[in-house]
Every structure is written in C-alpha cells, then in structure tokens.
PDB file of N, CA, C and O in Angstrom:
ATOM      1  N   MET A   1     -12.446  -3.419  -8.647  1.00  0.00           N
ATOM      2  CA  MET A   1     -11.742  -4.684  -8.598  1.00  0.00           C
ATOM      3  C   MET A   1     -11.670  -5.164  -7.158  1.00  0.00           C
ATOM      4  O   MET A   1     -11.250  -4.429  -6.264  1.00  0.00           O
ATOM      5  N   MET A   2     -12.078  -6.383  -6.949  1.00  0.00           N
ATOM      6  CA  MET A   2     -12.070  -6.959  -5.623  1.00  0.00           C
ATOM      7  C   MET A   2     -10.838  -7.844  -5.464  1.00  0.00           C
ATOM      8  O   MET A   2     -10.609  -8.741  -6.275  1.00  0.00           O
ATOM      9  N   ILE A   3     -10.050  -7.598  -4.431  1.00  0.00           N
ATOM     10  CA  ILE A   3      -8.860  -8.391  -4.171  1.00  0.00           C
ATOM     11  C   ILE A   3      -9.275  -9.614  -3.369  1.00  0.00           C
ATOM     12  O   ILE A   3      -9.948  -9.495  -2.346  1.00  0.00           O
ATOM     13  N   SER A   4      -8.873 -10.782  -3.833  1.00  0.00           N
ATOM     14  CA  SER A   4      -9.251 -12.026  -3.175  1.00  0.00           C
ATOM     15  C   SER A   4      -8.237 -12.383  -2.089  1.00  0.00           C
ATOM     16  O   SER A   4      -7.033 -12.435  -2.336  1.00  0.00           O
ATOM     17  N   PHE A   5      -8.744 -12.623  -0.900  1.00  0.00           N
ATOM     18  CA  PHE A   5      -7.915 -13.056   0.215  1.00  0.00           C
ATOM     19  C   PHE A   5      -8.241 -14.491   0.607  1.00  0.00           C
ATOM     20  O   PHE A   5      -7.933 -14.918   1.720  1.00  0.00           O
ATOM     21  N   SER A   6      -8.856 -15.227  -0.296  1.00  0.00           N
ATOM     22  CA  SER A   6      -9.228 -16.601   0.019  1.00  0.00           C
ATOM     23  C   SER A   6      -7.978 -17.466   0.161  1.00  0.00           C
ATOM     24  O   SER A   6      -7.002 -17.298  -0.570  1.00  0.00           O
ATOM     25  N   GLY A   7      -8.027 -18.374   1.098  1.00  0.00           N
ATOM     26  CA  GLY A   7      -6.908 -19.276   1.331  1.00  0.00           C
ATOM     27  C   GLY A   7      -5.840 -18.714   2.249  1.00  0.00           C
ATOM     28  O   GLY A   7      -4.813 -19.359   2.462  1.00  0.00           O
ATOM     29  N   THR A   8      -6.057 -17.528   2.797  1.00  0.00           N
ATOM     30  CA  THR A   8      -5.071 -16.948   3.706  1.00  0.00           C
ATOM     31  C   THR A   8      -5.409 -17.311   5.144  1.00  0.00           C
ATOM     32  O   THR A   8      -6.574 -17.496   5.497  1.00  0.00           O
ATOM     33  N   GLN A   9      -4.384 -17.408   5.955  1.00  0.00           N
ATOM     34  CA  GLN A   9      -4.565 -17.773   7.351  1.00  0.00           C
ATOM     35  C   GLN A   9      -5.034 -16.580   8.183  1.00  0.00           C
ATOM     36  O   GLN A   9      -5.694 -16.754   9.208  1.00  0.00           O
ATOM     37  N   PHE A  10      -4.694 -15.377   7.741  1.00  0.00           N
ATOM     38  CA  PHE A  10      -4.995 -14.168   8.498  1.00  0.00           C
ATOM     39  C   PHE A  10      -6.165 -13.419   7.861  1.00  0.00           C
ATOM     40  O   PHE A  10      -6.401 -13.543   6.659  1.00  0.00           O
ATOM     41  N   PRO A  11      -6.897 -12.645   8.661  1.00  0.00           N
ATOM     42  CA  PRO A  11      -7.981 -11.819   8.102  1.00  0.00           C
ATOM     43  C   PRO A  11      -7.414 -10.757   7.169  1.00  0.00           C
ATOM     44  O   PRO A  11      -6.260 -10.350   7.310  1.00  0.00           O
ATOM     45  N   LYS A  12      -8.220 -10.312   6.223  1.00  0.00           N
ATOM     46  CA  LYS A  12      -7.749  -9.343   5.236  1.00  0.00           C
ATOM     47  C   LYS A  12      -7.338  -8.028   5.882  1.00  0.00           C
ATOM     48  O   LYS A  12      -6.446  -7.354   5.368  1.00  0.00           O
ATOM     49  N   GLU A  13      -7.959  -7.641   6.991  1.00  0.00           N
ATOM     50  CA  GLU A  13      -7.600  -6.406   7.667  1.00  0.00           C
ATOM     51  C   GLU A  13      -6.158  -6.447   8.163  1.00  0.00           C
ATOM     52  O   GLU A  13      -5.445  -5.445   8.095  1.00  0.00           O
ATOM     53  N   VAL A  14      -5.731  -7.603   8.660  1.00  0.00           N
ATOM     54  CA  VAL A  14      -4.361  -7.770   9.148  1.00  0.00           C
ATOM     55  C   VAL A  14      -3.380  -7.663   7.980  1.00  0.00           C
ATOM     56  O   VAL A  14      -2.356  -6.988   8.085  1.00  0.00           O
ATOM     57  N   ILE A  15      -3.691  -8.324   6.880  1.00  0.00           N
ATOM     58  CA  ILE A  15      -2.826  -8.307   5.702  1.00  0.00           C
ATOM     59  C   ILE A  15      -2.719  -6.889   5.153  1.00  0.00           C
ATOM     60  O   ILE A  15      -1.622  -6.410   4.868  1.00  0.00           O
ATOM     61  N   LEU A  16      -3.859  -6.218   5.006  1.00  0.00           N
ATOM     62  CA  LEU A  16      -3.850  -4.860   4.471  1.00  0.00           C
ATOM     63  C   LEU A  16      -3.082  -3.898   5.374  1.00  0.00           C
ATOM     64  O   LEU A  16      -2.338  -3.049   4.884  1.00  0.00           O
ATOM     65  N   PHE A  17      -3.258  -4.027   6.687  1.00  0.00           N
ATOM     66  CA  PHE A  17      -2.537  -3.170   7.627  1.00  0.00           C
ATOM     67  C   PHE A  17      -1.035  -3.359   7.470  1.00  0.00           C
ATOM     68  O   PHE A  17      -0.286  -2.384   7.404  1.00  0.00           O
ATOM     69  N   ALA A  18      -0.596  -4.605   7.411  1.00  0.00           N
ATOM     70  CA  ALA A  18       0.837  -4.889   7.307  1.00  0.00           C
ATOM     71  C   ALA A  18       1.414  -4.370   5.989  1.00  0.00           C
ATOM     72  O   ALA A  18       2.489  -3.770   5.972  1.00  0.00           O
ATOM     73  N   VAL A  19       0.705  -4.600   4.898  1.00  0.00           N
ATOM     74  CA  VAL A  19       1.191  -4.152   3.582  1.00  0.00           C
ATOM     75  C   VAL A  19       1.215  -2.627   3.521  1.00  0.00           C
ATOM     76  O   VAL A  19       2.208  -2.049   3.081  1.00  0.00           O
ATOM     77  N   PHE A  20       0.139  -1.965   3.953  1.00  0.00           N
ATOM     78  CA  PHE A  20       0.106  -0.506   3.942  1.00  0.00           C
ATOM     79  C   PHE A  20       1.212   0.074   4.819  1.00  0.00           C
ATOM     80  O   PHE A  20       1.856   1.051   4.436  1.00  0.00           O
ATOM     81  N   PHE A  21       1.437  -0.515   5.984  1.00  0.00           N
ATOM     82  CA  PHE A  21       2.464  -0.011   6.895  1.00  0.00           C
ATOM     83  C   PHE A  21       3.843  -0.139   6.265  1.00  0.00           C
ATOM     84  O   PHE A  21       4.652   0.785   6.348  1.00  0.00           O
ATOM     85  N   TYR A  22       4.117  -1.278   5.635  1.00  0.00           N
ATOM     86  CA  TYR A  22       5.414  -1.485   4.996  1.00  0.00           C
ATOM     87  C   TYR A  22       5.617  -0.498   3.851  1.00  0.00           C
ATOM     88  O   TYR A  22       6.675   0.123   3.745  1.00  0.00           O
ATOM     89  N   VAL A  23       4.617  -0.355   3.002  1.00  0.00           N
ATOM     90  CA  VAL A  23       4.751   0.511   1.828  1.00  0.00           C
ATOM     91  C   VAL A  23       4.786   1.981   2.240  1.00  0.00           C
ATOM     92  O   VAL A  23       5.585   2.750   1.706  1.00  0.00           O
ATOM     93  N   ARG A  24       3.943   2.375   3.170  1.00  0.00           N
ATOM     94  CA  ARG A  24       3.820   3.788   3.550  1.00  0.00           C
ATOM     95  C   ARG A  24       5.051   4.303   4.281  1.00  0.00           C
ATOM     96  O   ARG A  24       5.521   5.404   3.995  1.00  0.00           O
ATOM     97  N   TYR A  25       5.579   3.525   5.218  1.00  0.00           N
ATOM     98  CA  TYR A  25       6.651   4.017   6.078  1.00  0.00           C
ATOM     99  C   TYR A  25       8.027   3.492   5.698  1.00  0.00           C
ATOM    100  O   TYR A  25       9.025   3.958   6.248  1.00  0.00           O
ATOM    101  N   GLY A  26       8.112   2.551   4.789  1.00  0.00           N
ATOM    102  CA  GLY A  26       9.406   2.082   4.311  1.00  0.00           C
ATOM    103  C   GLY A  26      10.264   1.431   5.372  1.00  0.00           C
ATOM    104  O   GLY A  26      11.490   1.535   5.331  1.00  0.00           O
ATOM    105  N   VAL A  27       9.641   0.768   6.314  1.00  0.00           N
ATOM    106  CA  VAL A  27      10.392   0.059   7.352  1.00  0.00           C
ATOM    107  C   VAL A  27      10.720  -1.352   6.869  1.00  0.00           C
ATOM    108  O   VAL A  27      10.190  -1.803   5.853  1.00  0.00           O
ATOM    109  N   SER A  28      11.585  -2.039   7.589  1.00  0.00           N
ATOM    110  CA  SER A  28      11.967  -3.390   7.185  1.00  0.00           C
ATOM    111  C   SER A  28      10.858  -4.383   7.543  1.00  0.00           C
ATOM    112  O   SER A  28       9.966  -4.095   8.340  1.00  0.00           O
ATOM    113  N   TYR A  29      10.949  -5.544   6.934  1.00  0.00           N
ATOM    114  CA  TYR A  29       9.966  -6.599   7.233  1.00  0.00           C
ATOM    115  C   TYR A  29      10.071  -7.029   8.691  1.00  0.00           C
ATOM    116  O   TYR A  29       9.060  -7.335   9.325  1.00  0.00           O
ATOM    117  N   ARG A  30      11.272  -7.053   9.217  1.00  0.00           N
ATOM    118  CA  ARG A  30      11.436  -7.433  10.632  1.00  0.00           C
ATOM    119  C   ARG A  30      10.834  -6.377  11.558  1.00  0.00           C
ATOM    120  O   ARG A  30      10.306  -6.713  12.618  1.00  0.00           O
ATOM    121  N   ASP A  31      10.910  -5.104  11.165  1.00  0.00           N
ATOM    122  CA  ASP A  31      10.268  -4.052  11.964  1.00  0.00           C
ATOM    123  C   ASP A  31       8.751  -4.206  11.929  1.00  0.00           C
ATOM    124  O   ASP A  31       8.086  -4.062  12.955  1.00  0.00           O
ATOM    125  N   VAL A  32       8.208  -4.496  10.759  1.00  0.00           N
ATOM    126  CA  VAL A  32       6.756  -4.715  10.656  1.00  0.00           C
ATOM    127  C   VAL A  32       6.362  -5.941  11.467  1.00  0.00           C
ATOM    128  O   VAL A  32       5.304  -5.962  12.095  1.00  0.00           O
ATOM    129  N   GLU A  33       7.217  -6.965  11.453  1.00  0.00           N
ATOM    130  CA  GLU A  33       6.957  -8.166  12.250  1.00  0.00           C
ATOM    131  C   GLU A  33       6.840  -7.805  13.730  1.00  0.00           C
ATOM    132  O   GLU A  33       5.941  -8.295  14.414  1.00  0.00           O
ATOM    133  N   LYS A  34       7.734  -6.958  14.230  1.00  0.00           N
ATOM    134  CA  LYS A  34       7.693  -6.523  15.631  1.00  0.00           C
ATOM    135  C   LYS A  34       6.457  -5.672  15.912  1.00  0.00           C
ATOM    136  O   LYS A  34       5.824  -5.816  16.958  1.00  0.00           O
ATOM    137  N   ILE A  35       6.118  -4.793  14.985  1.00  0.00           N
ATOM    138  CA  ILE A  35       4.936  -3.937  15.143  1.00  0.00           C
ATOM    139  C   ILE A  35       3.677  -4.792  15.207  1.00  0.00           C
ATOM    140  O   ILE A  35       2.799  -4.553  16.036  1.00  0.00           O
ATOM    141  N   MET A  36       3.592  -5.784  14.332  1.00  0.00           N
ATOM    142  CA  MET A  36       2.426  -6.674  14.333  1.00  0.00           C
ATOM    143  C   MET A  36       2.379  -7.484  15.633  1.00  0.00           C
ATOM    144  O   MET A  36       1.305  -7.717  16.187  1.00  0.00           O
ATOM    145  N   GLU A  37       3.543  -7.908  16.111  1.00  0.00           N
ATOM    146  CA  GLU A  37       3.602  -8.670  17.364  1.00  0.00           C
ATOM    147  C   GLU A  37       3.116  -7.828  18.536  1.00  0.00           C
ATOM    148  O   GLU A  37       2.446  -8.340  19.434  1.00  0.00           O
ATOM    149  N   GLU A  38       3.449  -6.531  18.533  1.00  0.00           N
ATOM    150  CA  GLU A  38       2.972  -5.621  19.580  1.00  0.00           C
ATOM    151  C   GLU A  38       1.453  -5.513  19.566  1.00  0.00           C
ATOM    152  O   GLU A  38       0.843  -5.215  20.593  1.00  0.00           O
ATOM    153  N   ARG A  39       0.841  -5.751  18.415  1.00  0.00           N
ATOM    154  CA  ARG A  39      -0.611  -5.687  18.272  1.00  0.00           C
ATOM    155  C   ARG A  39      -1.267  -7.053  18.415  1.00  0.00           C
ATOM    156  O   ARG A  39      -2.461  -7.205  18.157  1.00  0.00           O
ATOM    157  N   GLY A  40      -0.478  -8.056  18.831  1.00  0.00           N
ATOM    158  CA  GLY A  40      -1.025  -9.369  19.106  1.00  0.00           C
ATOM    159  C   GLY A  40      -1.105 -10.304  17.915  1.00  0.00           C
ATOM    160  O   GLY A  40      -1.785 -11.327  17.984  1.00  0.00           O
ATOM    161  N   VAL A  41      -0.418  -9.975  16.812  1.00  0.00           N
ATOM    162  CA  VAL A  41      -0.443 -10.809  15.617  1.00  0.00           C
ATOM    163  C   VAL A  41       0.959 -11.356  15.396  1.00  0.00           C
ATOM    164  O   VAL A  41       1.894 -10.595  15.148  1.00  0.00           O
ATOM    165  N   ASN A  42       1.106 -12.667  15.487  1.00  0.00           N
ATOM    166  CA  ASN A  42       2.396 -13.298  15.256  1.00  0.00           C
ATOM    167  C   ASN A  42       2.487 -13.719  13.799  1.00  0.00           C
ATOM    168  O   ASN A  42       1.828 -14.664  13.366  1.00  0.00           O
ATOM    169  N   VAL A  43       3.320 -12.996  13.047  1.00  0.00           N
ATOM    170  CA  VAL A  43       3.513 -13.278  11.634  1.00  0.00           C
ATOM    171  C   VAL A  43       5.005 -13.150  11.336  1.00  0.00           C
ATOM    172  O   VAL A  43       5.672 -12.244  11.836  1.00  0.00           O
ATOM    173  N   ASP A  44       5.515 -14.056  10.526  1.00  0.00           N
ATOM    174  CA  ASP A  44       6.931 -14.076  10.190  1.00  0.00           C
ATOM    175  C   ASP A  44       7.248 -13.030   9.122  1.00  0.00           C
ATOM    176  O   ASP A  44       6.395 -12.688   8.303  1.00  0.00           O
ATOM    177  N   HIS A  45       8.484 -12.525   9.140  1.00  0.00           N
ATOM    178  CA  HIS A  45       8.876 -11.505   8.164  1.00  0.00           C
ATOM    179  C   HIS A  45       8.864 -12.037   6.733  1.00  0.00           C
ATOM    180  O   HIS A  45       8.648 -11.268   5.796  1.00  0.00           O
ATOM    181  N   SER A  46       9.091 -13.332   6.548  1.00  0.00           N
ATOM    182  CA  SER A  46       9.041 -13.891   5.190  1.00  0.00           C
ATOM    183  C   SER A  46       7.601 -13.924   4.673  1.00  0.00           C
ATOM    184  O   SER A  46       7.369 -13.775   3.473  1.00  0.00           O
ATOM    185  N   THR A  47       6.638 -14.118   5.571  1.00  0.00           N
ATOM    186  CA  THR A  47       5.228 -14.050   5.186  1.00  0.00           C
ATOM    187  C   THR A  47       4.860 -12.628   4.796  1.00  0.00           C
ATOM    188  O   THR A  47       4.117 -12.417   3.837  1.00  0.00           O
ATOM    189  N   LEU A  48       5.375 -11.654   5.533  1.00  0.00           N
ATOM    190  CA  LEU A  48       5.144 -10.246   5.193  1.00  0.00           C
ATOM    191  C   LEU A  48       5.694  -9.935   3.809  1.00  0.00           C
ATOM    192  O   LEU A  48       5.063  -9.216   3.035  1.00  0.00           O
ATOM    193  N   ASN A  49       6.859 -10.468   3.499  1.00  0.00           N
ATOM    194  CA  ASN A  49       7.448 -10.277   2.178  1.00  0.00           C
ATOM    195  C   ASN A  49       6.545 -10.830   1.082  1.00  0.00           C
ATOM    196  O   ASN A  49       6.337 -10.180   0.057  1.00  0.00           O
ATOM    197  N   ARG A  50       6.014 -12.018   1.295  1.00  0.00           N
ATOM    198  CA  ARG A  50       5.106 -12.613   0.304  1.00  0.00           C
ATOM    199  C   ARG A  50       3.842 -11.790   0.144  1.00  0.00           C
ATOM    200  O   ARG A  50       3.344 -11.629  -0.970  1.00  0.00           O
ATOM    201  N   TRP A  51       3.315 -11.263   1.248  1.00  0.00           N
ATOM    202  CA  TRP A  51       2.121 -10.422   1.180  1.00  0.00           C
ATOM    203  C   TRP A  51       2.389  -9.159   0.370  1.00  0.00           C
ATOM    204  O   TRP A  51       1.577  -8.775  -0.471  1.00  0.00           O
ATOM    205  N   VAL A  52       3.514  -8.520   0.620  1.00  0.00           N
ATOM    206  CA  VAL A  52       3.832  -7.283  -0.100  1.00  0.00           C
ATOM    207  C   VAL A  52       3.991  -7.564  -1.588  1.00  0.00           C
ATOM    208  O   VAL A  52       3.492  -6.804  -2.418  1.00  0.00           O
ATOM    209  N   ILE A  53       4.672  -8.634  -1.929  1.00  0.00           N
ATOM    210  CA  ILE A  53       4.872  -8.986  -3.336  1.00  0.00           C
ATOM    211  C   ILE A  53       3.541  -9.308  -4.006  1.00  0.00           C
ATOM    212  O   ILE A  53       3.315  -8.928  -5.154  1.00  0.00           O
ATOM    213  N   LYS A  54       2.667 -10.004  -3.298  1.00  0.00           N
ATOM    214  CA  LYS A  54       1.398 -10.430  -3.887  1.00  0.00           C
ATOM    215  C   LYS A  54       0.354  -9.322  -3.912  1.00  0.00           C
ATOM    216  O   LYS A  54      -0.313  -9.136  -4.930  1.00  0.00           O
ATOM    217  N   TYR A  55       0.196  -8.582  -2.819  1.00  0.00           N
ATOM    218  CA  TYR A  55      -0.941  -7.684  -2.684  1.00  0.00           C
ATOM    219  C   TYR A  55      -0.651  -6.220  -3.024  1.00  0.00           C
ATOM    220  O   TYR A  55      -1.580  -5.505  -3.401  1.00  0.00           O
ATOM    221  N   SER A  56       0.580  -5.743  -2.909  1.00  0.00           N
ATOM    222  CA  SER A  56       0.815  -4.317  -3.174  1.00  0.00           C
ATOM    223  C   SER A  56       0.528  -3.926  -4.620  1.00  0.00           C
ATOM    224  O   SER A  56      -0.026  -2.848  -4.831  1.00  0.00           O
ATOM    225  N   PRO A  57       0.871  -4.734  -5.638  1.00  0.00           N
ATOM    226  CA  PRO A  57       0.477  -4.340  -6.992  1.00  0.00           C
ATOM    227  C   PRO A  57      -1.040  -4.333  -7.196  1.00  0.00           C
ATOM    228  O   PRO A  57      -1.567  -3.493  -7.927  1.00  0.00           O
ATOM    229  N   LEU A  58      -1.731  -5.261  -6.555  1.00  0.00           N
ATOM    230  CA  LEU A  58      -3.192  -5.312  -6.675  1.00  0.00           C
ATOM    231  C   LEU A  58      -3.847  -4.114  -5.999  1.00  0.00           C
ATOM    232  O   LEU A  58      -4.825  -3.563  -6.505  1.00  0.00           O
ATOM    233  N   ILE A  59      -3.302  -3.716  -4.858  1.00  0.00           N
ATOM    234  CA  ILE A  59      -3.831  -2.551  -4.143  1.00  0.00           C
ATOM    235  C   ILE A  59      -3.577  -1.289  -4.961  1.00  0.00           C
ATOM    236  O   ILE A  59      -4.454  -0.431  -5.065  1.00  0.00           O
ATOM    237  N   ALA A  60      -2.392  -1.170  -5.539  1.00  0.00           N
ATOM    238  CA  ALA A  60      -2.067   0.003  -6.354  1.00  0.00           C
ATOM    239  C   ALA A  60      -2.973   0.080  -7.583  1.00  0.00           C
ATOM    240  O   ALA A  60      -3.444   1.160  -7.939  1.00  0.00           O
ATOM    241  N   LEU A  61      -3.216  -1.050  -8.227  1.00  0.00           N
ATOM    242  CA  LEU A  61      -4.092  -1.068  -9.396  1.00  0.00           C
ATOM    243  C   LEU A  61      -5.512  -0.692  -9.024  1.00  0.00           C
ATOM    244  O   LEU A  61      -6.171   0.055  -9.747  1.00  0.00           O
ATOM    245  N   SER A  62      -5.985  -1.204  -7.904  1.00  0.00           N
ATOM    246  CA  SER A  62      -7.328  -0.887  -7.435  1.00  0.00           C
ATOM    247  C   SER A  62      -7.447   0.601  -7.103  1.00  0.00           C
ATOM    248  O   SER A  62      -8.455   1.231  -7.425  1.00  0.00           O
ATOM    249  N   ALA A  63      -6.421   1.163  -6.461  1.00  0.00           N
ATOM    250  CA  ALA A  63      -6.435   2.588  -6.122  1.00  0.00           C
ATOM    251  C   ALA A  63      -6.386   3.445  -7.383  1.00  0.00           C
ATOM    252  O   ALA A  63      -7.037   4.488  -7.451  1.00  0.00           O
ATOM    253  N   LYS A  64      -5.626   3.013  -8.372  1.00  0.00           N
ATOM    254  CA  LYS A  64      -5.520   3.773  -9.618  1.00  0.00           C
ATOM    255  C   LYS A  64      -6.854   3.799 -10.359  1.00  0.00           C
ATOM    256  O   LYS A  64      -7.212   4.814 -10.956  1.00  0.00           O
ATOM    257  N   LYS A  65      -7.592   2.686 -10.324  1.00  0.00           N
ATOM    258  CA  LYS A  65      -8.892   2.628 -10.991  1.00  0.00           C
ATOM    259  C   LYS A  65      -9.914   3.527 -10.309  1.00  0.00           C
ATOM    260  O   LYS A  65     -10.807   4.062 -10.966  1.00  0.00           O
ATOM    261  N   ASN A  66      -9.789   3.697  -8.993  1.00  0.00           N
ATOM    262  CA  ASN A  66     -10.741   4.512  -8.233  1.00  0.00           C
ATOM    263  C   ASN A  66     -10.362   5.984  -8.199  1.00  0.00           C
ATOM    264  O   ASN A  66     -11.134   6.802  -7.699  1.00  0.00           O
ATOM    265  N   LYS A  67      -9.200   6.338  -8.715  1.00  0.00           N
ATOM    266  CA  LYS A  67      -8.727   7.710  -8.688  1.00  0.00           C
ATOM    267  C   LYS A  67      -9.483   8.556  -9.704  1.00  0.00           C
ATOM    268  O   LYS A  67      -9.726   8.124 -10.831  1.00  0.00           O
ATOM    269  N   ARG A  68      -9.850   9.757  -9.297  1.00  0.00           N
ATOM    270  CA  ARG A  68     -10.519  10.675 -10.210  1.00  0.00           C
ATOM    271  C   ARG A  68      -9.540  11.167 -11.259  1.00  0.00           C
ATOM    272  O   ARG A  68      -8.349  11.325 -10.994  1.00  0.00           O
ATOM    273  N   ALA A  69     -10.051  11.401 -12.430  1.00  0.00           N
ATOM    274  CA  ALA A  69      -9.219  11.918 -13.509  1.00  0.00           C
ATOM    275  C   ALA A  69      -8.874  13.384 -13.253  1.00  0.00           C
ATOM    276  O   ALA A  69      -9.705  14.154 -12.771  1.00  0.00           O
ATOM    277  N   ALA A  70      -7.670  13.750 -13.575  1.00  0.00           N
ATOM    278  CA  ALA A  70      -7.253  15.142 -13.448  1.00  0.00           C
ATOM    279  C   ALA A  70      -7.713  15.912 -14.676  1.00  0.00           C
ATOM    280  O   ALA A  70      -8.031  15.321 -15.708  1.00  0.00           O
ATOM    281  N   VAL A  71      -7.747  17.214 -14.558  1.00  0.00           N
ATOM    282  CA  VAL A  71      -8.107  18.054 -15.697  1.00  0.00           C
ATOM    283  C   VAL A  71      -7.063  17.837 -16.778  1.00  0.00           C
ATOM    284  O   VAL A  71      -5.865  17.800 -16.497  1.00  0.00           O
ATOM    285  N   SER A  72      -7.519  17.694 -18.007  1.00  0.00           N
ATOM    286  CA  SER A  72      -6.592  17.371 -19.084  1.00  0.00           C
ATOM    287  C   SER A  72      -5.779  18.575 -19.551  1.00  0.00           C
ATOM    288  O   SER A  72      -4.738  18.393 -20.182  1.00  0.00           O
ATOM    289  N   SER A  73      -6.215  19.782 -19.264  1.00  0.00           N
ATOM    290  CA  SER A  73      -5.518  20.964 -19.732  1.00  0.00           C
ATOM    291  C   SER A  73      -5.382  21.958 -18.596  1.00  0.00           C
ATOM    292  O   SER A  73      -6.324  22.163 -17.831  1.00  0.00           O
ATOM    293  N   TRP A  74      -4.229  22.568 -18.484  1.00  0.00           N
ATOM    294  CA  TRP A  74      -4.034  23.600 -17.481  1.00  0.00           C
ATOM    295  C   TRP A  74      -3.027  24.615 -17.986  1.00  0.00           C
ATOM    296  O   TRP A  74      -2.206  24.315 -18.853  1.00  0.00           O
ATOM    297  N   ARG A  75      -3.096  25.810 -17.440  1.00  0.00           N
ATOM    298  CA  ARG A  75      -2.207  26.899 -17.846  1.00  0.00           C
ATOM    299  C   ARG A  75      -1.433  27.388 -16.643  1.00  0.00           C
ATOM    300  O   ARG A  75      -1.919  27.343 -15.513  1.00  0.00           O
ATOM    301  N   MET A  76      -0.225  27.855 -16.896  1.00  0.00           N
ATOM    302  CA  MET A  76       0.573  28.438 -15.835  1.00  0.00           C
ATOM    303  C   MET A  76       0.875  29.870 -16.220  1.00  0.00           C
ATOM    304  O   MET A  76       1.359  30.139 -17.320  1.00  0.00           O
ATOM    305  N   ASP A  77       0.588  30.791 -15.308  1.00  0.00           N
ATOM    306  CA  ASP A  77       0.891  32.190 -15.570  1.00  0.00           C
ATOM    307  C   ASP A  77       2.387  32.418 -15.495  1.00  0.00           C
ATOM    308  O   ASP A  77       3.063  31.927 -14.591  1.00  0.00           O
ATOM    309  N   LEU A  78       2.888  33.165 -16.452  1.00  0.00           N
ATOM    310  CA  LEU A  78       4.308  33.515 -16.449  1.00  0.00           C
ATOM    311  C   LEU A  78       4.522  34.737 -15.557  1.00  0.00           C
ATOM    312  O   LEU A  78       3.667  35.621 -15.503  1.00  0.00           O
ATOM    313  N   PRO A  79       5.651  34.792 -14.860  1.00  0.00           N
ATOM    314  CA  PRO A  79       5.937  35.993 -14.065  1.00  0.00           C
ATOM    315  C   PRO A  79       6.102  37.191 -15.001  1.00  0.00           C
ATOM    316  O   PRO A  79       6.416  37.028 -16.180  1.00  0.00           O
ATOM    317  N   LEU A  80       5.891  38.367 -14.478  1.00  0.00           N
ATOM    318  CA  LEU A  80       5.980  39.578 -15.277  1.00  0.00           C
ATOM    319  C   LEU A  80       7.358  39.764 -15.896  1.00  0.00           C
ATOM    320  O   LEU A  80       7.478  40.339 -16.978  1.00  0.00           O
ATOM    321  N   SER A  81       8.378  39.295 -15.235  1.00  0.00           N
ATOM    322  CA  SER A  81       9.737  39.461 -15.750  1.00  0.00           C
ATOM    323  C   SER A  81       9.998  38.638 -17.010  1.00  0.00           C
ATOM    324  O   SER A  81      10.931  38.941 -17.753  1.00  0.00           O
ATOM    325  N   CYS A  82       9.200  37.610 -17.265  1.00  0.00           N
ATOM    326  CA  CYS A  82       9.387  36.754 -18.446  1.00  0.00           C
ATOM    327  C   CYS A  82       8.537  37.183 -19.621  1.00  0.00           C
ATOM    328  O   CYS A  82       8.688  36.617 -20.704  1.00  0.00           O
ATOM    329  N   ARG A  83       7.671  38.130 -19.470  1.00  0.00           N
ATOM    330  CA  ARG A  83       6.781  38.539 -20.560  1.00  0.00           C
ATOM    331  C   ARG A  83       7.420  39.513 -21.493  1.00  0.00           C
ATOM    332  O   ARG A  83       6.792  39.946 -22.459  1.00  0.00           O
TER     333      ARG A  83
END
C-alpha cells in the first residue's frame, strides 16, 4: 500500500520523521515542533497533530501488511514441578 502525500507542503520524509518521532517516543506536539525547528523545519504543533491523525493509521496498516506471519502453533514446556 502506497501512502499518498500529494497536496502537502512538506516532503514526505519530514512528515514521516515527525509522525514516527511522536508515536515512538510519546512526546508532546510542542516538543516535536521544537525538535523539528532544531533541524531547520518550521512546522506548527497543530499541523503535527493533523499529520499524526491522518498518517499514523495508514503507516500502521502498511506495516501490518508487510509483517511476516508468525507460526500458527507453538508449545511451551512445563517445568518439572508441574508434571
């Protein structure tokens, strides 16, 4: 699944970095705004909020589709005291 970034003012790399940083580290939008400003990108915290709301579900869905399937069956050995 390809996520469309058409119509955005910022490059997709900037948007993805901001969304991943917010989701991964759980910082506030204002903190992400300051972090982005330190990297030379002036973006408002309300714009960051819109990006997270719009793109984080799409990123999660895309990651889930690309995830390898786990083994459907597994066994756990019981300790000797439970046998």
